C-alpha positions, 0 to 999 in steps of 0.5 A: 482526461482532467477535470478542469478544461485549461481551454476556458478562460476565465471570462472577467470581473462581470456580475454575470460571471460564468466561469470562476478558476482560482489556483493561487491565493493571491488571486482569491484574495483579489476575487470581486465575489467575495468567495474565499476570504484570503485570511482564513482560506474559508469557503464562504457563502455567495455575496454578489450576483452570481446567478449566471455562474456556471463552473467554480473550480476551486481545485488544490488551494488552501480552503477550509471550512464547510462546503456552504448549503448556499451552493445550492442556489447557484441553478446554471452551476454544471461544474464544481471543483472543490478537491484538494482542499481541506475542508470538513462537514458533510456535503451538504443536500443542496447540492442535488438542487443544482440539476444543471451539475455534469463534474464533481470534484470533492477529492481529497479532503477531509469530508464525513458522513455519508453520500446522500441520495439527492445527488442523484437528482443533478446531471453528473456525468464525471463524480471524485469523491475519493480520499476523504472520510465518507462512510455507508453505501453508495446511493443506488441513485448513482446508479441510475445517472445514465449520463455517467462517464467517470465514476470515482470514489475510491480510498475514503480512509485517509485517517479512518477506517475503509467507509463505503460498505455492501454489495456493488450494484447488479445494474451498473449496465445502465450506465451506458456511457460509462468509460471510469469505475474506481471505488478502490479502497474500501469495504464493498463486499458480502459473505455470500461469496457471489460479489463479482456478479456485477461484472455481468451488467458491466458488459454491456458499458461498452465505453467502458475502459477503467475498471478497479475495485482492489483492496475491498472485501470482494468474495466468490468466482472471478465470472467467466464474462470479465473476458467479453469485456468491449475491446475498449477496456484498458485496466482492470484492477481486482486485486487484494480481494478474496477471489477465487476461480481461474482466470478466464481463457478468453481474457486474451481479447480484451485486445488494449488491455494495459494492466491486469491486477489479481494479486493476492487473491485466491486464485488457481489453475494456470495462467492462460497459454495465449494471455501473450495476445494482450500485446499492450499489456505493460503491467501485470500482476498475479502475485499472491495467489495460487496458481500452477504449471509453467509461465506461457512461451507466449508472454514473449510476444509482450514487447511492451511490459515492464512490470512482470510479478508472478511471486509467492505462487505455485508455478513450475519449470523454467525462467522465461528466456525471451522477456526484453522490455521488462523493469521489474521481474519478481518471480520469486516464492515458486518452484522454477526450477533450471538455470537463470538464462542468458537471455536475462542479462539482455533486460538492459533497463532492469531495476529489479530482479526477484526469483528468491526461494525457487528451486533455481540452479548452476552457475550465475549468467555473467550477461547479468552483469548487463543490467547495470540498473539493477538496484534490487537483486535476490537470489536467495534460497536456491542452489545457484553454484560456483563463485559469486561473479565479480560483475557484482561490483559493476552494479554502482546502483545496487541497493540490496543483494540476497545471495543467501542459501544457495552453494556459492563456492566463493566470498561477496567481492569485498567493496561490496560487503558492507550492503549485501547479504552472503550466505552466512547471514541472517535470511531477511523474507524474500517476500519482503516488497519495498516501493521505489519511490522519489523526491519528486513524487514525495513532493506531490504526495505531501502537497510540497511537504505542506505544513497542512500536511504535517502530523510531527517533529522529531528530533531529526525531522518532521512527518508529514501525511500524504498520498502516492498519486499512481497508488493511491496509497496513505503514507506517513513520510519522516523527511530529516533535516540532514544540516542537524548533526547526527541526522544522517547518521540516524537516517541510515540506523533507522534504515538498517533497524527497519529492514529487519523488523518484521513485526506484525504489530509495528508500523508498516515501513513501504520504502526509503527515499536518499535522493537530491532536492530540486535545489541540488541539496542531499534528501534522505527520508523515511516513508510508512503506511500511514496510522489511523491513531499515534504519533510515529515517534513512537514508534521510533523508540521501539525500535531504539529499544529494540537495536539498542541505543547503538542502532547495530542491527543484530540478532541481539534484536531479534531476541527483543522481538521475539521475547514481545512476542511471545509477551504477546501471545500469552497476555493477548495486548500488544507493545502499541496499545493505548495502555503503554505511555509515559514509560509505562511498557508491556515488558514492564507490564508483565514483569510487574505481575510476576510471580503473584499475579501472574493469572491476572495479565494472562488472556483469559481466552487460554486458560482452561476452564478446568481446575484439574492440572491448574497449579501446573499450567500456572508455573508452565505460564510464569516460566515462558513469561519469564522468557519472554521479560529475559529476550526483551531486555533493554540492554541486548546484552542482557539478553537470552540466546536464541538456543536458551530460549528454545532449550527451555521452551522446549522443556516447558512443552515436553513437561506439559506432555507428559503431565496433561497429555497432548 
């Protein structure tokens, strides 16, 4: 449901105004109650007779400043909407005086501090506080609001660390009217290992439809009582936690379930045999667990399923042949055997197919050429044989193709060589996943690429912060200024370079977007995970150095990463640390210390307490650091080859083993 009911009209400009809804600055400028000063977009204390005001909706404007304490004097206020603005400061305690307040939305601001116990004195049944920088624990008083229907606190992490901590209270079952609870992307959890016991009480919430606790630190077994939820439940999100145990077999009783996210946990056992009874399932995510066994044949009953991600488990057997509606099929990183079924070619809406890093064999079915919507096809790391099929040329929208590490007997068709990976090319990790993001999604996430969301300007474009609507992911979007000469070439060079970068200290790349804007103009952007500190242009400098001035992607770039990694391991420092600015780099920092001051830059945790063999160890450390320096030279032609580097390192290792012992 929408937080604000548009069926209620604005009731005029009476001094006894009962509802005020402002969606444009023009209205705010003319507002006789003077809630907003147009020139500064600042939310001020009420002036005038507002004692009868029932609803105040200022969502999605450009309000700045703090939330006025005087709002607490509007004793008859039932709904307060201040979300999607630029408000700062803390949530005022005076809001606790609004005993009639039932709806509160302050999401997507820059609020700090904690949530006050005083809010428990209201009549809130719908509360949205997500996408702020709030910290601490969620007050117990809020869990006692028996009329609570929507409890939405997810992603308080726009520019800081994740915030809400502690255990999820075990008495959530008191909230008999609860429809949705979302506290994703926080720090909920403990070291006890029984963090999911709250599910036992949620079973009593018979009207519950959505339960989202993904991206926390919840630790413990997946309790079997999750299968006892009311059949009203439609979405369960517990992905990216530390949950172990098995998926309860009774989960097939949740017949209205459309979305089940259990990715990136430690689940074992098999996929329930009767999972095919979840006829309304649309998205099933079990990526990154330790599941074993095969895919149940009953999964063919899920005719509405469009997203199936079983990647990076220990699954075996055949790839299922009866899947009719999939758009995304991700099975990479398992141990599936046999041939790719002919029926895969019937998935005419398939956009992404990943069966990489399995044990599949045989010839690729020609029917796969019918999947004309295919944009991402990952077949690497199997035992496919025969000729590379010519129908690949029919997949005009294909953006990524991985055929590496197979036994194909022919080359890739000429028109495709520039955008594909063949058997002889260096293998990119098949587990690397990129989001599919459209111009419309980026436009919405950044509020129309607004100036208030701009966080930087570079030579070829601007960088904006934003929040992806569906996933709640905080992003940074580099939009290229294509009319500028060289911008389009820069986009292509950076795309190539970033696809090759797997370094843990570099900014995480989420996607690239090449599309048209609302005026039909070309639009190109790179999408990164939003970083809490720093300027993205500093990161791009690393990319330029790594791949040379030309931006050409090659093994020379890989050697740069290798060299920097060696320097990191032995110094305990990162090339992105604050001390490396204004031309001062990790490479130069180490280079200037050799050989006399080597023990000053080395990570002290690596050193032995005993002085025995100290001189030998020092010489070996110097030798390793010299390899790191040569591998990370600015000019690619000056870098050491990988075979030379590994030979040198093996020699150093053997010397240590002979003199010091294992």
